[in-house]
Backbone bond lengths (Angstrom), bond angles and torsions (degrees), N, CA, C in turn:
res aa  C-N    CA-C-N  psi(-1)  N-CA   C-N-CA  omega(-1)  CA-C   N-CA-C  phi
1 M - - - 1.466 - - 1.537 106.35 -
2 T 1.386 113.73 133.69 1.473 117.17 -177.88 1.455 108.20 -114.78
3 G 1.368 114.32 169.49 1.577 120.08 -177.67 1.455 111.67 88.34
4 K 1.319 116.40 167.99 1.507 126.18 174.94 1.452 110.94 -89.29
5 S 1.315 116.53 139.47 1.459 119.05 173.27 1.633 103.16 -74.74
6 P 1.415 113.93 166.67 1.427 118.85 -179.96 1.581 111.15 -55.13
7 V 1.209 117.53 -41.75 1.558 122.36 -178.40 1.445 111.57 -59.74
8 D 1.385 119.11 -26.42 1.409 122.46 -170.37 1.571 108.09 -93.34
9 R 1.278 116.39 -16.66 1.434 122.49 -174.16 1.598 110.88 -76.45
10 P 1.353 115.05 140.64 1.435 118.14 176.71 1.575 111.29 -62.09
11 S 1.333 115.83 158.40 1.463 118.65 -177.35 1.507 110.94 -107.41
12 L 1.276 114.91 137.75 1.463 118.84 174.96 1.488 114.58 -73.13
13 P 1.344 119.87 151.27 1.475 113.62 174.21 1.555 110.58 -83.76
14 P 1.271 117.65 171.51 1.445 117.44 176.91 1.465 113.21 -56.88
15 F 1.353 121.44 133.28 1.458 123.35 178.58 1.562 108.31 -151.69
16 R 1.278 116.73 159.10 1.408 122.76 -175.83 1.587 113.49 -124.00
17 A 1.260 115.76 -15.98 1.465 119.42 176.35 1.541 112.04 -151.04
18 A 1.253 120.03 175.36 1.480 128.78 -173.91 1.473 113.25 -139.05
19 I 1.314 120.12 136.92 1.401 123.75 -179.35 1.539 106.28 -127.36
20 L 1.382 118.95 123.13 1.387 122.85 -173.23 1.485 110.09 -110.08
21 D 1.282 121.47 143.44 1.435 130.71 172.81 1.589 101.30 -81.40
22 M 1.359 117.43 163.46 1.392 122.18 -175.37 1.586 109.49 -105.55
23 D 1.286 121.38 -65.88 1.478 120.50 -173.59 1.558 110.06 -73.59
24 G 1.339 109.88 124.74 1.452 116.82 175.23 1.574 112.67 79.39
25 L 1.339 116.49 -0.83 1.433 122.91 175.25 1.543 111.96 -117.01
26 A 1.345 111.02 -62.70 1.564 116.27 176.31 1.377 108.74 -89.25
27 L 1.411 120.12 -40.48 1.430 119.89 179.39 1.447 121.03 -116.85
28 D 1.218 125.80 140.40 1.454 124.05 179.95 1.567 110.81 -77.54
29 S 1.274 116.06 54.59 1.458 123.52 -170.22 1.584 109.86 -83.75
30 E 1.324 114.01 -21.72 1.467 117.15 -172.59 1.565 112.82 -61.41
31 S 1.382 111.33 -35.11 1.558 115.80 177.87 1.478 108.73 -66.30
32 T 1.256 119.95 -30.35 1.561 117.61 178.83 1.448 110.56 -77.93
33 Y 1.348 122.80 -32.22 1.446 122.36 174.01 1.456 114.69 -68.42
34 R 1.396 113.01 -38.03 1.533 118.92 -175.60 1.481 102.25 -67.56
35 H 1.318 124.12 -44.72 1.524 123.04 179.02 1.445 109.18 -60.94
36 A 1.299 126.33 -42.75 1.446 122.29 -175.86 1.502 108.88 -70.02
37 W 1.289 120.69 -44.59 1.467 122.84 -176.92 1.506 111.13 -60.20
38 R 1.316 116.72 -44.38 1.461 121.52 -176.15 1.568 110.81 -67.17
39 R 1.296 113.11 -42.04 1.467 120.06 -179.55 1.565 108.96 -67.20
40 A 1.234 119.83 -38.79 1.454 126.39 -178.56 1.575 110.32 -68.38
41 A 1.256 111.09 -43.05 1.512 121.09 178.15 1.544 103.36 -65.77
42 A 1.186 123.03 -43.04 1.562 121.85 -174.56 1.501 106.35 -64.72
43 E 1.391 122.24 -36.35 1.403 115.26 -178.16 1.541 112.85 -75.48
44 L 1.388 120.36 -6.72 1.377 125.29 171.02 1.500 113.55 -94.74
45 G 1.413 116.98 -0.96 1.368 122.91 177.57 1.517 115.11 91.53
46 F 1.383 114.37 19.74 1.473 114.76 -172.41 1.692 103.32 -122.57
47 E 1.271 114.49 168.12 1.372 120.96 170.43 1.435 113.09 -124.60
48 L 1.346 118.65 127.86 1.498 120.65 172.18 1.465 112.00 -99.86
49 G 1.206 120.02 128.46 1.359 124.47 176.67 1.514 112.30 -76.99
50 E 1.351 117.81 163.81 1.520 120.57 -179.61 1.506 110.13 -69.60
51 T 1.394 116.03 -36.78 1.448 121.67 177.04 1.533 112.15 -57.81
52 F 1.336 116.85 -47.80 1.410 119.49 179.23 1.516 109.65 -63.72
53 C 1.302 119.43 -49.29 1.397 120.40 -173.55 1.634 108.63 -64.26
54 D 1.276 116.32 -32.84 1.495 122.35 176.94 1.550 109.10 -61.85
55 S 1.330 115.15 -31.47 1.475 120.57 -175.18 1.658 107.91 -71.80
56 L 1.346 117.40 -18.91 1.471 122.31 -174.63 1.469 110.01 -85.98
57 F 1.397 117.63 -19.10 1.501 113.69 -175.75 1.456 114.24 -68.93
58 G 1.262 115.72 147.02 1.491 125.13 178.60 1.557 110.32 88.28
59 R 1.366 118.91 -5.09 1.360 118.38 -178.50 1.525 114.60 -105.03
60 H 1.267 120.90 154.88 1.504 126.75 -174.74 1.446 103.47 -70.67
61 A 1.488 113.16 159.20 1.377 121.01 -177.53 1.503 115.12 -57.38
62 D 1.377 115.58 -33.08 1.452 118.46 -177.97 1.506 111.20 -67.77
63 D 1.345 112.89 -38.30 1.522 120.31 -179.07 1.542 104.47 -72.56
64 V 1.299 119.41 -36.19 1.570 115.23 179.13 1.623 109.00 -63.89
65 E 1.354 109.37 -41.28 1.540 112.12 -177.18 1.531 110.00 -65.09
66 R 1.281 121.17 -36.90 1.432 122.60 178.42 1.480 109.02 -66.72
67 A 1.310 120.76 -35.78 1.498 122.36 -174.92 1.526 102.48 -75.87
68 L 1.303 123.71 -39.63 1.465 127.40 179.58 1.611 105.77 -59.93
69 R 1.287 117.35 -49.23 1.372 117.56 -176.28 1.607 114.03 -60.27
70 G 1.416 107.87 -46.29 1.471 112.91 174.49 1.455 112.49 -54.72
71 F 1.334 121.38 -45.57 1.414 123.73 -173.73 1.442 113.12 -70.91
72 L 1.413 117.33 -40.95 1.498 123.12 -169.58 1.456 108.01 -93.00
73 G 1.311 119.60 -22.72 1.492 123.83 175.90 1.554 111.61 67.26
74 Q 1.317 119.86 -138.16 1.417 118.53 -171.24 1.520 114.45 -70.10
75 G 1.285 116.76 -17.43 1.477 120.78 176.82 1.433 116.32 -73.26
76 F 1.330 117.70 -5.83 1.533 125.25 -176.64 1.597 106.36 -76.68
77 E 1.310 115.74 106.70 1.485 115.81 176.10 1.580 104.76 -109.85
78 R 1.344 111.34 104.39 1.388 120.58 -169.70 1.486 118.36 -49.06
79 E 1.335 116.43 -53.39 1.494 121.04 -174.89 1.495 110.71 -69.95
80 R 1.337 117.15 -39.37 1.434 120.48 178.00 1.491 112.37 -64.89
81 F 1.295 117.08 -34.90 1.449 123.94 -174.22 1.566 104.00 -72.79
82 H 1.288 120.96 -49.88 1.438 124.66 -174.36 1.578 107.98 -69.76
83 R 1.192 119.36 -37.19 1.505 117.49 177.56 1.501 111.15 -64.88
84 S 1.428 118.76 -42.09 1.353 125.09 174.49 1.482 110.15 -60.21
85 A 1.352 119.06 -54.68 1.470 124.41 -177.70 1.461 110.51 -52.98
86 E 1.378 117.38 -46.45 1.489 118.53 -177.45 1.526 109.40 -62.46
87 R 1.363 116.81 -45.27 1.476 120.66 179.52 1.558 113.95 -53.55
88 H 1.430 109.84 -51.31 1.469 112.70 -178.78 1.505 110.38 -68.46
89 W 1.329 121.79 -34.78 1.468 119.99 179.34 1.568 109.00 -62.49
90 R 1.283 117.79 -46.38 1.453 118.56 -178.89 1.552 112.08 -64.11
91 D 1.398 117.86 -40.53 1.444 121.20 176.69 1.556 108.82 -60.97
92 Y 1.180 118.90 -42.77 1.450 121.44 178.74 1.494 113.20 -62.32
93 L 1.405 116.41 -44.12 1.447 119.77 -178.80 1.573 106.97 -66.55
94 A 1.232 117.90 -35.32 1.431 121.80 -174.40 1.549 112.50 -61.62
95 T 1.434 112.24 -29.38 1.537 115.36 175.95 1.423 113.82 -106.71
96 Q 1.332 120.78 -27.47 1.336 118.20 -176.26 1.621 118.43 -104.13
97 G 1.357 111.96 -19.21 1.345 124.03 -176.18 1.587 117.16 67.62
98 M 1.303 118.20 -176.69 1.486 123.05 176.71 1.402 112.06 -104.39
99 A 1.324 121.70 114.81 1.489 123.93 -177.47 1.386 111.23 -89.82
100 R 1.387 117.25 142.79 1.505 123.43 170.62 1.583 105.82 -76.81
101 M 1.233 121.17 152.46 1.432 128.88 174.27 1.579 108.15 -73.96
102 P 1.324 115.54 139.45 1.466 118.03 -178.12 1.520 114.98 -55.92
103 G 1.315 115.12 128.35 1.444 118.39 179.78 1.477 114.23 99.16
104 L 1.360 119.04 -14.27 1.468 118.60 -173.37 1.524 110.85 -61.31
105 D 1.327 117.60 -44.32 1.472 119.09 -175.64 1.604 108.22 -64.35
106 R 1.223 114.46 -40.55 1.465 118.97 178.88 1.570 112.68 -64.55
107 L 1.228 112.31 -41.67 1.529 119.71 178.27 1.561 110.11 -62.93
108 L 1.336 117.57 -50.77 1.399 121.40 -179.61 1.555 110.91 -60.30
109 A 1.364 112.75 -42.53 1.563 115.51 176.88 1.414 113.12 -58.29
110 T 1.342 119.32 -38.91 1.427 128.41 178.02 1.504 112.35 -61.73
111 F 1.351 115.30 -44.11 1.431 119.54 173.46 1.396 111.62 -56.74
112 R 1.336 119.17 -51.31 1.488 125.68 -170.21 1.581 105.83 -66.68
113 R 1.336 114.35 -41.62 1.491 116.02 -175.54 1.539 109.80 -62.32
114 H 1.344 119.70 -34.51 1.429 122.42 -169.99 1.658 106.38 -100.76
115 G 1.336 113.90 0.38 1.574 110.65 174.81 1.602 109.02 76.99
116 I 1.340 119.17 27.05 1.430 124.63 178.86 1.452 110.08 -95.77
117 P 1.393 115.53 107.32 1.559 120.32 178.99 1.552 109.83 -57.25
118 Y 1.279 113.36 146.73 1.414 117.68 173.27 1.472 115.90 -146.98
119 A 1.383 120.13 158.44 1.363 123.50 -176.84 1.501 109.33 -143.22
120 L 1.324 115.66 165.18 1.559 125.59 173.88 1.481 108.70 -107.54
121 A 1.327 120.89 124.82 1.397 127.03 172.55 1.525 115.58 -122.20
122 T 1.336 122.24 108.99 1.379 123.77 -164.73 1.508 111.45 -124.96
123 N 1.283 118.01 146.03 1.570 122.55 173.43 1.547 109.58 -78.46
124 S 1.305 119.36 -3.72 1.452 122.92 178.21 1.495 108.16 -82.71
125 D 1.302 118.80 143.53 1.523 125.39 173.14 1.511 107.73 -64.05
126 G 1.297 110.22 154.52 1.582 117.10 -176.29 1.459 117.21 -53.80
127 R 1.391 118.00 -41.42 1.416 120.37 -179.74 1.465 115.51 -58.60
128 Y 1.442 114.46 -46.24 1.382 116.08 179.76 1.624 115.07 -77.57
129 A 1.366 116.12 -29.41 1.465 120.95 174.78 1.523 112.00 -61.65
130 L 1.325 112.12 -49.15 1.521 116.48 -177.13 1.476 109.28 -66.74
131 E 1.357 123.49 -35.84 1.437 125.93 179.66 1.501 107.93 -66.39
132 C 1.350 115.65 -44.30 1.464 115.68 -178.06 1.624 113.49 -67.76
133 L 1.289 115.80 -35.61 1.479 123.53 170.20 1.515 111.54 -57.42
134 R 1.372 116.28 -45.22 1.379 122.51 -176.57 1.516 109.99 -65.76
135 L 1.268 115.68 -43.63 1.399 120.66 178.01 1.575 119.15 -62.66
136 A 1.283 108.30 -26.42 1.517 119.31 177.62 1.505 106.96 -94.06
137 G 1.327 122.94 0.30 1.364 122.56 176.95 1.535 113.96 74.92
138 L 1.372 116.54 26.55 1.428 123.74 -171.97 1.494 113.99 -120.95
139 E 1.458 117.25 21.95 1.389 118.20 -169.41 1.493 109.48 -70.18
140 S 1.283 122.83 -19.06 1.475 127.82 -179.87 1.543 112.70 -108.66
141 A 1.319 117.00 6.94 1.497 117.18 -170.40 1.488 115.68 -85.94
142 F 1.358 112.74 -16.74 1.551 113.67 -178.51 1.489 106.54 -113.76
143 P 1.425 120.95 127.96 1.411 129.85 177.82 1.581 108.12 -58.40
144 A 1.366 114.74 -41.87 1.414 121.23 -176.38 1.472 111.69 -128.64
145 I 1.245 122.04 133.96 1.487 130.11 176.06 1.441 115.68 -125.56
146 I 1.337 119.32 110.45 1.506 121.14 -174.81 1.566 102.80 -110.20
147 T 1.320 118.98 122.94 1.426 126.50 176.31 1.469 114.96 -111.60
148 R 1.341 118.68 162.33 1.479 128.31 -173.91 1.605 107.91 -51.59
149 D 1.397 117.63 -40.80 1.355 115.41 -175.39 1.484 117.04 -83.27
150 Q 1.403 114.11 8.98 1.498 116.89 173.04 1.490 113.37 -97.95
151 V 1.244 122.02 -8.70 1.465 128.92 -175.66 1.640 113.55 -121.64
152 P 1.223 119.53 162.32 1.445 120.32 -175.56 1.516 106.75 -73.53
153 R 1.373 123.42 -38.45 1.450 123.13 -171.24 1.570 104.11 -136.74
154 G 1.310 113.10 143.41 1.442 123.77 176.38 1.571 114.13 -88.56
155 K 1.223 119.90 175.67 1.459 124.08 173.84 1.480 104.83 -62.11
156 P 1.433 117.01 137.30 1.493 126.11 24.34 1.586 111.80 -90.65
157 E 1.351 120.03 4.88 1.437 119.22 174.30 1.579 110.07 -70.75
158 P 1.328 114.19 161.02 1.524 114.78 -173.84 1.477 117.25 -81.40
159 D 1.359 121.72 -2.64 1.446 125.01 -164.30 1.548 112.78 -53.76
160 L 1.381 115.22 -45.72 1.407 116.38 -175.84 1.476 112.82 -63.61
161 F 1.253 118.76 -41.32 1.497 124.18 177.18 1.546 113.40 -65.46
162 L 1.341 112.52 -42.76 1.489 114.74 -178.67 1.547 109.74 -71.52
163 E 1.247 118.56 -31.23 1.518 118.20 173.96 1.527 108.42 -72.27
164 A 1.284 122.53 -34.36 1.414 123.72 -179.87 1.491 105.62 -67.80
165 A 1.272 118.86 -49.63 1.524 121.41 178.42 1.584 114.88 -53.98
166 R 1.402 109.90 -38.56 1.429 116.92 178.31 1.526 109.10 -64.78
167 R 1.341 118.01 -42.64 1.496 117.70 -172.49 1.579 106.77 -78.52
168 L 1.239 119.83 -18.08 1.465 123.29 177.18 1.497 109.25 -89.83
169 K 1.308 118.05 -6.22 1.497 124.84 176.29 1.604 105.42 55.00
170 T 1.315 111.96 49.35 1.482 117.75 -179.48 1.584 105.59 -136.76
171 P 1.321 117.44 138.32 1.369 118.84 174.47 1.574 115.10 -61.24
172 P 1.322 123.95 136.77 1.456 120.82 -175.74 1.497 108.94 -50.56
173 A 1.265 122.04 -39.79 1.510 125.29 -176.82 1.579 115.81 -60.15
174 L 1.276 111.76 -11.21 1.480 116.12 -175.25 1.572 105.54 -117.37
175 C 1.321 118.88 12.49 1.469 124.54 177.80 1.496 111.79 -105.76
176 L 1.437 113.85 124.93 1.428 113.54 169.21 1.584 109.33 -77.29
177 A 1.294 116.11 136.13 1.451 120.97 -179.04 1.580 105.67 -116.15
178 L 1.263 115.08 109.44 1.489 121.09 -177.07 1.466 116.12 -97.87
179 E 1.376 112.30 113.20 1.427 119.66 -169.46 1.572 112.62 -134.24
180 D 1.307 112.95 154.48 1.536 114.27 178.60 1.599 109.55 -119.75
181 S 1.275 120.09 5.48 1.451 118.77 -172.04 1.554 109.06 -129.39
182 E 1.313 116.57 161.92 1.537 121.64 174.86 1.440 109.79 -63.89
183 T 1.367 113.70 -45.27 1.519 119.41 178.32 1.470 111.11 -54.36
184 G 1.319 116.33 -50.54 1.477 120.11 179.95 1.612 114.99 -60.39
185 L 1.312 110.69 -47.93 1.489 115.86 177.41 1.570 110.58 -56.84
186 A 1.241 115.67 -41.10 1.492 117.23 177.27 1.383 113.24 -62.43
187 A 1.291 124.45 -40.36 1.565 127.93 172.75 1.472 110.19 -62.76
188 A 1.449 116.93 -45.42 1.413 115.42 -177.11 1.566 116.62 -66.29
189 R 1.428 113.62 -33.03 1.447 117.91 170.61 1.478 113.82 -64.76
190 A 1.315 113.39 -42.91 1.481 119.25 -173.24 1.534 109.44 -67.65
191 A 1.330 118.38 -23.22 1.474 121.54 178.69 1.452 110.35 -88.30
192 G 1.250 113.72 -12.98 1.639 113.85 176.39 1.539 110.70 89.22
193 T 1.393 114.76 12.70 1.450 115.33 178.47 1.596 110.53 -83.86
194 I 1.336 115.41 -175.28 1.478 120.36 179.63 1.504 106.00 -100.15
195 A 1.385 114.78 100.56 1.458 120.26 -169.91 1.588 111.04 -76.96
196 I 1.366 117.65 116.33 1.453 120.68 -177.08 1.510 103.72 -109.91
197 L 1.337 121.30 121.66 1.465 123.84 174.38 1.485 110.20 -87.56
198 V 1.323 116.32 123.68 1.469 116.95 171.70 1.531 110.30 -127.14
199 Q 1.235 110.89 106.74 1.480 121.41 -169.12 1.471 111.94 -138.49
200 R 1.404 117.58 121.99 1.361 118.58 -176.30 1.562 119.25 -79.31
201 R 1.416 108.93 -23.70 1.499 113.44 177.21 1.534 112.91 -81.21
202 E 1.234 113.34 111.96 1.462 119.60 -166.90 1.608 108.58 -58.07
203 A 1.274 121.74 -46.12 1.500 122.75 178.24 1.480 109.93 -49.10
204 V 1.323 115.62 -51.58 1.509 120.22 -176.88 1.446 112.18 -68.77
205 R 1.359 118.21 -34.92 1.521 122.00 176.50 1.511 110.37 -66.90
206 L 1.257 118.69 -35.80 1.520 119.60 -178.02 1.507 108.82 -79.47
207 S 1.407 118.77 -25.39 1.373 114.29 179.13 1.606 115.96 -82.29
208 L 1.328 112.51 -19.77 1.454 120.08 176.75 1.527 118.29 -100.21
209 R 1.289 113.99 -8.17 1.511 117.87 -167.30 1.529 113.28 -59.78
210 D 1.404 118.35 -28.85 1.339 122.56 175.65 1.518 117.76 -71.22
211 Q 1.331 116.48 -10.30 1.484 122.50 -177.51 1.517 108.91 -96.57
212 A 1.368 118.44 0.67 1.426 120.96 -177.31 1.557 109.70 -127.72
213 F 1.308 114.90 159.70 1.464 121.39 171.54 1.505 112.73 -61.95
214 M 1.392 115.30 -39.77 1.406 124.74 -177.57 1.461 110.13 -147.78
215 A 1.364 116.40 141.67 1.488 117.82 177.73 1.636 105.97 -122.83
216 L 1.296 114.15 122.88 1.476 126.55 -175.23 1.571 107.92 -118.14
217 A 1.299 115.66 158.30 1.448 118.83 178.49 1.543 114.47 -92.23
218 S 1.387 113.29 -19.35 1.482 116.69 -177.07 1.548 109.16 -155.04
219 L 1.342 111.52 168.46 1.445 120.49 175.77 1.669 105.64 -72.49
220 E 1.217 118.46 -28.22 1.400 123.55 -177.80 1.572 108.09 -62.12
221 E 1.359 116.51 -34.21 1.485 121.27 -175.58 1.565 105.34 -71.17
222 L 1.395 113.82 -45.14 1.445 118.44 -178.22 1.604 110.78 -63.57
223 A 1.278 114.40 -40.71 1.542 117.44 175.71 1.448 107.45 -62.72
224 A 1.189 123.36 -40.41 1.519 123.67 -175.04 1.599 107.62 -67.00
225 L 1.404 115.12 -41.74 1.449 118.99 176.96 1.579 111.27 -58.37
226 I 1.292 115.71 -50.93 1.504 119.67 -178.94 1.528 111.50 -63.72
227 E 1.344 116.51 -37.67 1.396 117.86 179.92 1.595 113.73 -69.37
228 D 1.357 113.37 -35.06 1.437 121.69 177.20 1.601 113.43 -66.33
229 E 1.399 113.58 -38.71 1.401 118.60 -177.37 1.564 109.84 -80.43
230 K 1.300 118.47 -35.77 1.471 120.14 -174.20 1.532 114.29 -102.54
231 G 1.400 110.39 -9.68 1.412 113.10 -176.49 1.589 114.62 82.14
232 I 1.250 113.45 129.59 1.481 121.09 -174.53 1.556 108.47 -61.71
């Protein structure tokens, strides 16, 4: 028999609402961005390693651009890079689609079943966020969507989570903040929410687990915890 019994599972603190990140948490969009960035850099004569690409996840487009400029130096041609990345991104989506992260559907169903309000809070701007959700068939899945262009500051600042908590009419201290990156966890802690790390890559999960109230490998695990505590 595999898996943990209910008595072995960690316990969630009291909470009334949940706030989900998008890239790498709700959607498996990071693989699409990695593909586009690496192909665009190759057209400029550069190679972007997976480790560097992974360091860009969870950051706003402006921060990504600064990191690329610092990494590629004088060879970084902004407009050419972005045009190429956009083309490769759309080509990839046309063939591969936009996948939901494992357990997302179950988790959202659990929230609805138990009357737990939830929202999406992402460092992506609205145009890209809505397109990604549409491609994943989730354009109507989130009652509230807060994007980077709706708040003064993006993650790692707390603005996105504070605005989400406001729309959910729930004190931040009673909101679960589900994140997969160091940037997102910093924002969740700064907002005073309950930071939950959900990260399928074990090495990353182990390196970040001390920055969160709880570290899980999947949304399936979180859904199971909630179902155990509240009853299916």
